[in-house]
C-alpha positions in Angstrom: -10.1 24.1 -20.2 -13.6 22.5 -20.5 -15.0 20.8 -23.5 -18.1 22.2 -25.1 -20.6 19.4 -26.1 -21.2 19.1 -29.8 -25.0 19.3 -30.5 -24.7 17.9 -34.0 -23.1 14.7 -32.6 -26.0 14.3 -30.2 -28.5 14.8 -33.1 -26.7 12.3 -35.3 -26.6 9.7 -32.5 -30.4 10.2 -32.0 -31.0 9.7 -35.8 -29.0 6.5 -35.9 -30.9 5.2 -32.9 -34.3 6.0 -34.5 -33.2 4.4 -37.8 -32.1 1.2 -35.9 -35.5 1.1 -34.1 -37.4 1.6 -37.3 -35.4 -1.2 -39.0 -36.1 -3.6 -36.2 -39.8 -2.9 -36.2 -39.9 -3.3 -40.0 -38.0 -6.6 -39.9 -40.4 -7.9 -37.1 -43.4 -6.9 -39.1 -42.2 -8.7 -42.3 -41.2 -11.9 -40.4 -44.7 -12.0 -38.7 -46.4 -11.6 -42.0 -44.3 -14.4 -43.6 -45.0 -16.7 -40.7 -48.8 -16.1 -40.9 -48.8 -16.6 -44.6 -46.8 -19.8 -44.6 -49.0 -21.5 -42.0 -52.4 -20.7 -43.6 -54.1 -23.6 -45.2 -57.3 -24.1 -47.1 -59.8 -26.8 -46.1 -62.6 -27.8 -48.3 -65.5 -29.8 -46.9 -68.5 -30.8 -49.0 -71.9 -31.9 -47.7 -74.9 -30.2 -46.3 -75.2 -32.0 -43.1 -72.3 -34.1 -41.8 -71.4 -35.6 -38.4 -68.9 -33.9 -36.2 -66.8 -37.0 -36.4 -66.7 -36.9 -40.2 -65.9 -33.2 -40.0 -62.9 -33.8 -37.8 -61.7 -36.8 -39.9 -61.8 -34.6 -43.0 -59.8 -31.8 -41.4 -57.3 -34.4 -40.2 -57.1 -35.9 -43.7 -56.5 -32.5 -45.4 -54.2 -30.9 -42.9 -52.7 -33.6 -40.8 -53.8 -31.9 -37.5 -54.7 -34.3 -34.7 -57.8 -33.7 -32.5 -58.5 -35.0 -29.1 -62.0 -35.0 -27.9 -64.5 -36.7 -25.6 -67.0 -39.1 -27.2 -69.8 -37.5 -25.0 -69.3 -34.3 -27.0 -70.0 -36.1 -30.2 -73.3 -37.4 -28.8 -74.3 -33.9 -27.7 -73.8 -32.5 -31.2 -74.4 -35.3 -33.7 -74.3 -33.3 -36.9 -73.2 -30.0 -38.4 -74.9 -28.0 -41.1 -72.4 -26.6 -43.6 -73.0 -23.6 -45.7 -71.2 -22.0 -48.6 
């Protein structure tokens, strides 16, 4: 005697697999959104024309980020124009 496959079981298994896949994608999307939102910062710099060094120092003061650069680059671009 041979067993006849149950088509409803196969359909149910497929629906469970799709639901697990959808849940995984949804959780990944939410975690990426929260990660991007938590690392965003706002930096405010005032002044019409400031030096690149002042610009970098102000970003460091407000965010704590460290910058490594070559002094020759500062001489090539002595100042920045900021706009609103």
